[in-house]
C-alpha positions as CSV (number, residue, x, y, z in Angstrom):
1,M,-190.4,0.0,-119.0
2,R,-193.5,-0.4,-121.2
3,A,-193.4,-0.2,-125.1
4,I,-195.3,3.0,-125.7
5,P,-195.8,3.2,-130.1
6,R,-194.5,6.1,-131.6
7,T,-196.5,7.7,-133.0
8,P,-197.0,11.2,-132.4
9,F,-200.2,11.4,-130.4
10,H,-198.6,8.5,-128.0
11,T,-195.4,11.5,-128.3
12,A,-197.4,13.9,-127.0
13,L,-199.2,12.0,-124.6
14,L,-195.9,10.6,-122.8
15,A,-194.9,14.2,-122.9
16,V,-197.4,15.6,-121.1
17,V,-197.2,12.5,-118.6
18,C,-193.5,13.6,-117.6
19,V,-194.0,17.3,-117.3
20,L,-196.8,16.5,-114.7
21,V,-194.9,13.8,-112.9
22,A,-191.6,15.9,-112.8
23,V,-193.7,19.4,-111.8
24,G,-196.2,17.9,-109.8
25,C,-199.7,18.8,-109.2
26,S,-199.3,20.9,-106.1
27,S,-198.0,24.7,-105.9
28,S,-198.0,25.4,-102.5
29,A,-195.6,24.0,-99.5
30,T,-196.6,23.5,-96.1
31,R,-194.8,23.0,-92.4
32,H,-192.1,25.5,-92.8
33,S,-191.5,24.7,-96.5
34,T,-190.9,26.6,-99.5
35,P,-191.9,25.5,-103.0
36,S,-189.2,24.4,-105.2
37,R,-190.6,22.7,-108.3
38,A,-191.7,26.7,-109.2
39,R,-189.0,26.9,-111.6
40,S,-189.2,25.5,-115.2
41,S,-186.3,24.0,-116.7
42,T,-185.6,21.2,-118.8
43,S,-182.7,18.5,-118.9
44,T,-182.8,15.9,-122.5
45,G,-181.4,12.2,-121.6
46,A,-181.7,8.9,-123.2
47,G,-184.8,7.2,-121.3
48,T,-187.8,8.9,-122.8
49,M,-187.7,8.5,-126.1
50,G,-186.2,11.8,-127.2
51,V,-188.9,13.5,-124.7
52,V,-187.8,16.7,-122.8
53,Y,-187.6,16.2,-119.1
54,A,-188.4,19.4,-116.7
55,G,-186.1,17.9,-114.3
56,L,-182.8,19.3,-112.6
57,P,-180.8,20.4,-115.8
58,G,-178.2,18.0,-116.6
59,M,-180.3,14.7,-114.9
60,P,-180.5,11.9,-116.9
61,P,-184.6,11.6,-117.4
62,P,-186.5,8.7,-115.9
63,L,-186.6,5.7,-118.1
64,D,-190.5,5.4,-117.2
65,P,-192.3,8.0,-115.3
66,H,-194.2,5.9,-113.4
67,D,-191.0,4.0,-111.5
68,L,-188.1,5.8,-110.8
69,Y,-186.2,2.4,-110.3
70,A,-187.0,1.4,-114.0
71,A,-182.8,0.9,-114.5
72,D,-182.3,-1.4,-111.7
73,R,-184.2,-4.4,-113.1
74,P,-182.6,-7.6,-112.4
75,G,-179.2,-8.3,-114.2
76,A,-179.6,-4.6,-116.2
77,L,-175.8,-3.5,-115.4
78,S,-174.5,-0.7,-117.1
79,P,-172.1,-1.1,-119.9
80,A,-169.9,1.1,-117.2
81,V,-170.2,-2.0,-114.6
82,R,-170.5,-4.6,-116.7
83,N,-167.4,-6.5,-116.3
84,F,-167.0,-5.9,-112.3
85,P,-166.5,-9.0,-110.7
86,N,-169.9,-9.3,-108.0
87,L,-168.3,-8.7,-104.8
88,I,-169.9,-7.7,-100.9
89,Y,-167.7,-4.4,-99.8
90,V,-168.0,-4.2,-95.4
91,P,-166.7,-1.1,-93.6
92,N,-165.7,-2.6,-90.5
93,T,-166.2,0.1,-87.8
94,I,-164.6,-0.6,-85.2
95,S,-162.1,-2.5,-87.3
96,N,-161.3,0.3,-89.4
97,T,-161.0,-2.8,-92.5
98,V,-163.2,-3.6,-95.3
99,S,-164.2,-6.8,-95.9
100,I,-164.3,-7.8,-99.0
101,I,-167.0,-11.2,-99.7
102,D,-167.3,-13.2,-102.9
103,P,-171.0,-14.3,-102.7
104,A,-170.6,-17.7,-104.8
105,T,-168.8,-18.9,-102.0
106,D,-169.9,-17.0,-99.0
107,K,-166.1,-16.5,-98.1
108,V,-164.3,-13.3,-97.3
109,I,-161.4,-13.3,-99.6
110,R,-159.8,-10.4,-98.8
111,T,-159.7,-7.7,-96.1
112,I,-158.5,-4.2,-96.9
113,P,-157.3,-1.8,-93.7
114,V,-158.5,1.9,-94.5
115,G,-159.1,4.5,-92.2
116,I,-160.8,5.5,-88.7
117,Q,-164.1,4.7,-87.8
118,P,-165.8,3.4,-91.8
119,Q,-169.3,4.2,-92.0
120,H,-170.4,3.3,-95.7
121,V,-169.1,2.1,-99.0
122,V,-170.1,4.5,-101.6
123,P,-170.5,3.9,-105.5
124,S,-169.8,6.9,-106.9
125,W,-172.4,9.0,-109.6
126,D,-170.4,7.7,-112.5
127,L,-170.4,4.1,-110.9
128,K,-166.6,4.1,-111.7
129,T,-165.2,4.2,-108.3
130,L,-166.6,3.0,-104.0
131,W,-165.6,5.4,-102.3
132,V,-165.1,4.4,-98.3
133,N,-166.2,7.1,-95.5
134,N,-163.8,6.8,-92.7
135,D,-165.6,9.2,-90.5
136,L,-162.7,9.6,-88.0
137,S,-160.3,9.7,-89.9
138,N,-161.7,12.8,-92.2
139,S,-160.9,11.0,-95.4
140,L,-162.4,9.3,-98.1
141,T,-160.7,5.8,-99.3
142,P,-161.3,5.4,-103.0
143,I,-161.4,1.6,-104.2
144,D,-161.4,0.6,-108.3
145,P,-164.1,-2.1,-108.3
146,A,-163.0,-2.8,-111.5
147,T,-159.3,-3.9,-110.6
148,G,-159.3,-3.9,-106.5
149,N,-156.6,-1.3,-106.6
150,V,-157.2,0.9,-103.2
151,G,-156.3,5.4,-104.0
152,K,-154.9,7.4,-102.1
153,P,-157.5,8.8,-99.6
154,V,-158.9,11.9,-100.6
155,D,-159.1,14.7,-97.6
156,V,-162.6,15.3,-96.7
157,H,-163.9,16.5,-92.9
158,D,-166.4,14.4,-91.5
159,P,-167.7,12.1,-94.2
160,Y,-170.2,10.0,-92.3
161,N,-172.1,9.3,-95.2
162,L,-171.6,10.4,-99.0
163,Y,-174.8,11.2,-101.7
164,F,-174.3,12.7,-105.4
165,T,-176.7,15.0,-106.6
166,P,-178.7,13.6,-110.0
167,D,-177.3,15.9,-112.5
168,G,-173.5,14.1,-111.5
169,K,-172.0,17.6,-110.7
170,H,-171.9,17.4,-107.0
171,A,-171.0,14.9,-104.3
172,V,-172.9,15.7,-100.9
173,V,-171.2,14.9,-97.5
174,M,-173.6,14.0,-94.9
175,A,-171.2,15.9,-92.0
176,S,-172.7,14.7,-89.2
177,Q,-170.9,16.3,-86.2
178,D,-170.2,19.5,-88.0
179,R,-173.8,19.9,-88.5
180,Q,-173.4,20.5,-92.3
181,L,-174.2,19.2,-95.7
182,V,-171.1,20.0,-98.2
183,F,-171.7,20.1,-101.6
184,R,-168.3,18.9,-103.0
185,D,-167.1,18.5,-106.6
186,A,-168.1,15.0,-107.5
187,H,-164.6,13.7,-108.8
188,T,-162.1,16.1,-107.5
189,M,-164.2,16.5,-104.0
190,A,-163.3,19.9,-104.0
191,V,-165.9,22.2,-101.6
192,D,-167.8,24.1,-103.3
193,K,-170.5,25.2,-100.7
194,A,-171.0,23.9,-97.0
195,V,-174.3,24.6,-96.1
196,P,-174.7,24.9,-92.0
197,V,-177.8,23.5,-90.5
198,S,-179.7,23.6,-87.2
199,C,-180.5,19.8,-86.9
200,G,-178.2,17.0,-85.2
201,G,-177.1,14.2,-86.8
202,V,-177.5,14.8,-90.5
203,N,-177.1,11.3,-92.2
204,H,-179.5,9.8,-95.0
205,A,-181.2,11.4,-98.0
206,D,-183.4,10.4,-101.2
207,F,-183.7,12.7,-104.0
208,S,-187.5,13.8,-105.7
209,P,-188.6,12.4,-108.6
210,D,-187.4,15.7,-110.9
211,G,-184.0,16.0,-108.6
212,R,-185.0,19.4,-107.8
213,Y,-184.8,18.5,-103.7
214,F,-183.7,16.3,-101.6
215,V,-184.9,14.7,-98.2
216,V,-182.5,14.7,-94.8
217,S,-182.5,12.8,-91.8
218,C,-181.2,14.6,-88.6
219,E,-181.0,11.8,-86.6
220,F,-180.3,13.1,-82.9
221,S,-182.5,16.0,-82.9
222,G,-185.1,13.9,-84.4
223,E,-186.1,16.0,-87.3
224,L,-186.0,16.0,-91.4
225,L,-184.6,18.7,-93.9
226,K,-186.1,19.6,-97.6
227,V,-183.2,21.1,-99.4
228,D,-182.8,22.7,-103.1
229,T,-180.7,20.8,-104.8
230,A,-179.3,23.2,-107.7
231,A,-180.0,26.5,-104.7
232,M,-178.5,24.3,-102.2
233,K,-180.2,25.7,-99.6
234,V,-182.3,24.0,-96.9
235,V,-185.8,25.6,-97.7
236,G,-188.2,22.9,-95.4
237,Q,-187.4,21.7,-91.6
238,Q,-189.6,19.8,-89.1
239,R,-189.5,17.8,-86.2
240,L,-190.8,14.6,-86.5
241,A,-193.9,13.7,-84.0
242,Y,-192.8,11.2,-81.6
243,E,-190.3,11.8,-78.5
244,G,-186.7,10.6,-78.7
245,S,-187.2,9.9,-82.7
246,M,-184.2,8.9,-84.4
247,P,-184.9,8.8,-88.1
248,Q,-182.2,7.0,-90.5
249,D,-182.5,5.8,-93.9
250,V,-184.9,7.7,-96.7
251,K,-185.9,6.3,-99.9
252,I,-188.6,7.4,-102.4
253,S,-191.6,4.8,-103.6
254,P,-191.3,3.7,-107.3
255,D,-194.1,6.6,-108.0
256,G,-192.3,9.7,-106.8
257,K,-195.2,10.1,-104.2
258,T,-193.8,9.1,-101.1
259,F,-190.6,9.1,-98.7
260,Y,-190.6,6.5,-96.6
261,I,-187.9,7.0,-93.4
262,A,-187.0,4.4,-91.1
263,D,-186.9,5.3,-87.7
264,M,-184.5,3.6,-85.1
265,T,-186.7,5.0,-81.9
266,A,-190.1,5.0,-83.1
267,D,-189.7,1.3,-84.5
268,G,-191.1,2.1,-87.9
269,V,-191.4,4.0,-91.2
270,W,-192.5,7.2,-91.6
271,V,-194.9,8.0,-94.6
272,L,-194.1,11.8,-96.2
273,N,-195.1,13.9,-98.7
274,G,-192.1,15.3,-99.8
275,D,-193.2,18.3,-102.4
276,S,-196.1,19.4,-99.6
277,F,-193.7,18.5,-96.6
278,A,-196.8,18.3,-94.5
279,E,-196.0,16.3,-91.5
280,P,-196.0,12.2,-91.8
281,T,-197.5,9.6,-90.7
282,L,-195.8,6.3,-88.7
283,L,-196.3,3.0,-90.1
284,K,-194.7,0.3,-87.2
285,T,-192.4,-2.0,-88.8
286,G,-190.5,-3.4,-85.8
287,K,-188.2,-2.5,-83.5
288,G,-185.1,-0.5,-84.7
289,A,-186.2,0.1,-88.0
290,H,-183.0,1.1,-89.5
291,G,-182.0,0.3,-93.2
292,T,-184.5,0.4,-96.4
293,Y,-183.8,-1.7,-100.0
294,V,-186.5,-1.4,-102.7
295,S,-187.1,-4.9,-104.9
296,R,-185.9,-5.3,-108.3
297,D,-189.3,-5.3,-109.8
298,S,-190.1,-2.0,-107.7
299,K,-193.0,-3.6,-105.7
300,Y,-191.6,-4.4,-102.7
301,L,-190.0,-1.9,-99.7
302,Y,-187.3,-4.6,-97.4
303,V,-187.1,-2.6,-93.4
304,S,-184.2,-3.7,-91.5
305,N,-185.6,-3.8,-87.6
306,R,-181.7,-3.4,-86.0
307,G,-183.4,-3.8,-83.0
308,E,-184.9,-7.2,-82.8
309,G,-183.5,-9.2,-85.5
310,S,-186.0,-9.0,-88.5
311,I,-186.8,-7.8,-92.0
312,S,-190.4,-6.1,-92.2
313,V,-191.9,-6.5,-95.9
314,L,-193.6,-3.4,-97.2
315,E,-196.0,-3.3,-100.3
316,F,-195.6,-0.1,-102.3
317,S,-198.7,-0.3,-104.3
318,T,-201.1,-1.1,-101.0
319,G,-198.8,1.2,-98.4
320,K,-199.2,-1.9,-96.0
321,L,-196.9,-4.8,-94.5
322,V,-197.2,-7.9,-96.1
323,Q,-194.2,-10.1,-94.6
324,K,-191.8,-10.1,-92.2
325,W,-188.8,-12.1,-91.7
326,W,-187.0,-13.2,-88.8
327,L,-183.4,-14.0,-88.6
328,P,-183.0,-17.6,-86.5
329,G,-181.4,-16.7,-83.6
330,G,-181.6,-13.3,-83.9
331,G,-179.3,-10.3,-84.9
332,S,-178.8,-6.9,-85.5
333,P,-179.7,-6.5,-89.3
334,D,-178.1,-3.2,-90.6
335,M,-177.8,-1.6,-94.0
336,G,-176.9,-3.6,-97.3
337,G,-178.5,-4.1,-100.8
338,V,-180.2,-6.3,-103.4
339,S,-178.3,-8.7,-105.2
340,T,-177.7,-8.0,-109.4
341,D,-180.9,-10.5,-109.7
342,G,-182.7,-9.3,-107.1
343,N,-183.0,-12.9,-105.3
344,T,-180.9,-12.1,-101.8
345,L,-180.7,-9.3,-99.5
346,W,-177.5,-8.5,-98.2
347,L,-177.4,-7.0,-94.6
348,S,-174.8,-6.0,-92.3
349,G,-174.8,-7.5,-89.0
350,R,-174.3,-4.4,-86.5
351,Y,-173.6,-5.4,-83.1
352,N,-172.6,-9.5,-84.3
353,S,-169.4,-8.9,-86.9
354,E,-171.2,-10.9,-89.5
355,V,-173.1,-10.3,-92.8
356,Y,-176.2,-11.9,-93.8
357,K,-177.6,-13.2,-96.6
358,I,-181.3,-13.4,-97.3
359,D,-183.6,-15.1,-99.5
360,T,-185.9,-12.8,-101.1
361,R,-188.2,-14.8,-102.3
362,T,-188.3,-17.1,-99.3
363,G,-187.5,-14.8,-96.7
364,K,-185.2,-17.5,-94.9
365,L,-181.6,-16.5,-94.2
366,I,-179.0,-18.6,-96.7
367,D,-176.2,-17.6,-94.5
368,R,-174.0,-16.2,-91.6
369,I,-171.0,-14.6,-92.4
370,R,-168.1,-13.8,-90.1
371,V,-166.5,-10.2,-90.5
372,G,-164.7,-7.6,-88.7
373,H,-166.1,-5.9,-85.8
374,G,-169.1,-3.2,-86.0
375,P,-169.7,-3.8,-89.6
376,H,-172.0,-1.0,-91.1
377,G,-173.0,0.2,-94.9
378,L,-172.4,-2.9,-96.4
379,C,-172.4,-2.2,-100.6
380,V,-173.6,-5.1,-103.4
381,Y,-171.8,-4.1,-106.0
382,P,-172.3,-3.9,-109.3
383,Q,-176.1,-3.0,-109.3
384,P,-178.0,-2.8,-111.7
385,G,-178.7,1.1,-112.7
386,R,-177.4,3.7,-115.2
387,Y,-176.4,6.2,-112.2
388,S,-175.7,6.5,-108.6
389,L,-177.3,8.8,-106.1
390,G,-175.0,7.5,-102.7
391,H,-175.3,5.9,-100.0
392,T,-174.7,2.3,-100.5
393,G,-176.2,1.7,-103.4
394,I,-179.4,4.1,-104.7
395,F,-179.2,3.5,-108.4
396,R,-181.5,5.6,-111.5
């Protein structure tokens, strides 16, 4: 975060910047979208030197209004997770287990049996629990990352993926087969509201800078949704302009202006203005583009190309691809995360029963680690950040 003098002038200036970033400059939305930033309400919290922030009520303000990932710097662990063991959690969709890897030795140190078809390991909003999404057994298995204790599964129907609203109030279950977005209590998982959707295969999402809306990808119908967070209502919907499109992971840029949506059949990422929700453009990255991960310095986006065994590196400042890393001998890089120090990218090898450990400084493969069959939503934990928005680790 930039050092800003605490004078009345600078305090006032920072307040104006915060409001501009949160509210945006557009007063109308297009392409089947209704405005989601028209209401004015405030939320206060640590990180902006006491300045009132016009975001979703209850949402912690950004540490830096110019960088949504300012809290994710190397080693910047929350006190809540500072003493947790550094481990890699790998859900194996076919083996119905979670493999736990010690990154210091690159060895599987434990295998936990869970429910049927575990898809993702998801950190809770308060960082205290890891939820294993057992899609076909309709349950979430809680793991205590401090002790490794496995709790009693919680009944949750069709939990393909799991997110948390920025205010920490709701968990949002991506109920893919049920064609619903299910808003549940973030702690008890009791249903607050089930939102039917007309698209097929809701699976991934990310939130706007002010937390007032989020963008959802629909894998099976090739569509995107825009959802009002507080109203728990779909306010925008569009079909992607690519025949057979299968959108996957969603990630917003550090400046909050652009959403990047990986597309497995379009072989690239869609570049979307979330505020206007206008038709996005396609940036080709590689065959089977799937997962997206932000570097610890907020400069780059790593895109895993599952169909060709490569990782593309996008530079946020230019919006251009600057590198491509190939896995020697091929592979199927899927979902994962970045190490606490930012030097390693961990990705599951979906069709190869392995995990890839990649050096982010050189792009070289460090190791391949054998795990169960069908490894998918790998979670590196703990990671820097004040709270989790879900998936395999989207931290703010």
